[in-house]
N, C-alpha and C positions, 0 to 999 in steps of 0.2 A: 504494500500500500504506500502510495506517495501522496503527501499533502500538496494541494495546488493553490487554493485561494483562501483569502481571509476577508471577512467583513464583520460589521457589527449588526446587532439586532435592535430595532426601534424600542425605546422605552425600557430597556433592561440594562445591559452592560455597556460601558463606554467602549469596549473593544470586543469583537466577536470574530471567530475563525471560520472560514469557509474552506473545506478541503475536498479533494477529489480522489477517492479510492480508485486505483487503476487495476487492470487485470492483464493478465497475460492471454382345268375346264370346270366351270362353276355354275350350277343351276341358279336361276333367278325366278322368284314369284312376283308377278306384277299385280297391281290393283287398278281399279278404274281411275281415270284421270280426275283430278280435283280442280275445282275452279280457283282462280287466283283470289287470294284474300284481299279484301278492301282495306286500305290504310285508314287509321282512325281519322275522324274529321278534324281533330285539333292539330294534326301534323301538316304544317303549311308547306314544308319543303322536304319531301321524303328523299330527294336525291342527296341531301347533305345531312340528314338526321341519322346519327350513329345507331339508333335503335331500329331503323327501317331495314328490311331485308335487302333493299336495293343498294345499301351501302356496305353490305357484307359480301366478301369474295371467298368462295369455297373452291378448293382443289379436290378433284376426284382422281386418285392415283390407283390404277388397276391395269393389269396387263390384258384384261378382257375388254375388247372394244365395245361389245354389246352392253356390258354393265356400265361402262363409262358414259355411253350415249344415253342409256336409260336414266341414269341419275342426273346427268346434265340437263336433259329436257325437263324432267320432273321438277328439279330444284329451280330452274329458270322460270317455270310456270308459277312457282311460289314466290318469285320476286328476287331471287338471289343471282349474283353474278357467279358463273361457274367456269372453271378451266379444267383441262385434263392433263394427266401425266401417265406415262407408261412404265416408269421405273422408280425405284426408291431414291436414286440419286437426284432425279428431277424434283421429287417431293422435298427432299432434304434441302436442296439449294433454294427452293421457294420459301420454305419455312425460315431458314437462316436469314434470308433477305427481307423478311417481313412482308412478303407479297400477298399472303393469304391470311384470312381470319380463322379459317378452319380447314382441315384436311381429312377427307375420308380415305383412309389408307389401307390397302389390301396387305395381308400378311405375306402371301406368296408373290413376290415380285422378282423379275430377273435381276441378277447382280446383287443388289442390296435389298434384303428383306425388310418388311415393315417393322419388325422388331429391331433390326439393325439401325433403322432410321431413328426409332425411339431412343435407343441407347445413346446415340451420338447427341441427340437433342437434350435428353434429361440430365446429362452431365453438367450442362450450363444453365438450363432453364427451369428445372423442376417440372411442374405440370406443363404439358405441351398441348396445343390446340389440335388434337388428333382424336378421331374416332376410328378404331381399327375394325377392319372387315375380314372375315375368313370363312371358307367352306370347310375348314378342318378344325372346327371348334372343339376345345377341350378346356377343362378347368386350369390346366397348366398355362395355356396361352392367355387365358383371361387374367390369371394372377400376374403373369409376366407383364402384360400390357398395363395393368393397373399400377404395378410397382415401378414401371418406367415412366409414369406420368400421363398416360393416355386418359382422356376424359371418359371415353365410352368404348363399347365393344358390341359389334353386330355380327350375328351368325348368318351365313348364307345357307339356304335361300332366305331372303328377307322380304318383308312387306314394306312397300314404300311409305306407308303411313308410319311405320315404326322408325324408319330412317328419319323422316321429317320431325317426328316427336323428339328424337335425340338431338337433332340439329337445333331445334327451337329451344330446348332446355339449356343447351350449351350457351346460346347467345343471351338467353334470359339471365343465366348465372353471371355472365360477363357484364351485363348491364347493371345488375345488382352490385357487383364489385365496384364498378365505376361510381355508382351513386353513393356507396359507403365511403369511398375515398374522398369524394367531393364533400360529403357531410362532415367527415373528420377534419378536412382542411378548413371548413367554415367554423368549426367548433374550437380550433386551436386558439389559445389565448393570444391577445394582442401583444405585440413586442413590448416588453417592459420599457425599453428605451424611449418609446413614444410618450411615456408618462413623465419623463424628465423635462422640465421646462426651465429655460434660462438661456440668455444670449450674451451674458457679461463675459469679460475676459477670464474671470475666476471659474465660471462654469465651463467655458471652452477648454480650460486647462484640465478640469475634471474629466470632460469627455475624452480628451487625449489619453489621460492616465487609465481610464476605464478600458479604452480600446487596446492599449498596450498590455494591460493586465490580462485581458481575455485571451491574448495570443501567446501567453507564456505558460511555463510549467511551475511558476513560482507561487508561494503562498502569499496572499495579499491581505493586508490589514487596513480596514477602513475605520476611521474614528470620527466622532462628531457628537454634538449634543442630541438629546432626544427630539425626534421629529424632523431631523434634517435629511432623512431619506437614505439611511445607511442600508437598510434591507432592500430598498429599491435598487440601489447600486449593485448589491450582491446578485439580485435577479438579472440585472443587465449583463454582468460579468459572466454568469452561468449561461445565459441564452446566447451569448456570442462566442462561447468557448468551444473547444473540440469535445466537451462533455455535455453539450446541450441536448443530445438525444437521450441522456440518462436522467434519472430523477434528481431533483433538488430537494434534499431532506433537511428540514429546519429543526433545530433543537434549542430550546431555551434552557441553558444549563442552570441559570439562577433559580428556575422554578423546580429543579429536581433535587430531592433530598440527597445528601452526600452518600448515604448507604445504597442508593439505587443508581447512582451516576454511572458506575462501571458497567452494571448490567444493562442499563439503557443504551449506552454507547456501543458496547461490544457484544451484548447478548449473553445467553447462557444455554447450557444443555439441560435436558430434563433430569431432575434429581441433583442438580449442582448444589442446591441448598434447600432449606426448608421452604415448602410451598412452591418450589419450582416443578410444577406438575407437567409442564410441557416445555418443548424447546422454544426459545425466543430469539429472533434475529435482532442483532444490534443495529443502531442507526448507521454505523459505518458500513455494515454489510448491505443494508437497504440502499445505500448510496453508491453501491458498486457501479463503476462506469459513469457515475454522475458526480454530484457535489453534495457536501454536507455543510450546513451553515449553522 
């Protein structure tokens, strides 16, 4: 553990420490054609709406021309843009280049198999936008596909409605992820530095010192009278430091009894002393990869 920064806490001690704990041939079953789905009336520009099928590009990778053509025509009728590939290498190149939103990938392909494509992608991407297709279905293949990050798995012969259902579920899931990311970004607290007000030469000097402190591995001490904004400065240092993605744990040492200070800061194991019925994490451990104030 290395201490990094120091500050004071409002209304308590004249000097407070902020530290940063560091760490080390295939049959197909067809179904009757489906009418194209109407877009919701509130979608004014489906060509640019990321939730619209028209903005989604799907690659069908299969060495059977009849299957490729069937899926391409069917998915295009549903509003998707569809391309075809005849080999695993084509699919891999397209995925790496970010050309497609989803790939329907056959397991048995010439040269590089579908599972080989997944192996190369999962090493860098984790979950990959792939639905695997095979006429040689087995639990082993399904488990392998899932462990390699494939979203779904389709057995041949398949029904087109089943394919569409998986495709729609995949894009619905992606849209939900995007909405969650957007909501989280909106809920992030405002930058503490925006709450510091002042344009005098003295304040400008403080801004400079805060910026320098945030970029160092040093322990910083901030002192000042009650109400001058010492805790706010500590927040700004943390939010602009390399530890900003970790927690900022605040401890009012003056409010802790001397007999509990060590346990509060460093934690204890179950049974370490009377009434220690559970393990307790200390504040320093809670601030791992972050800051303790």
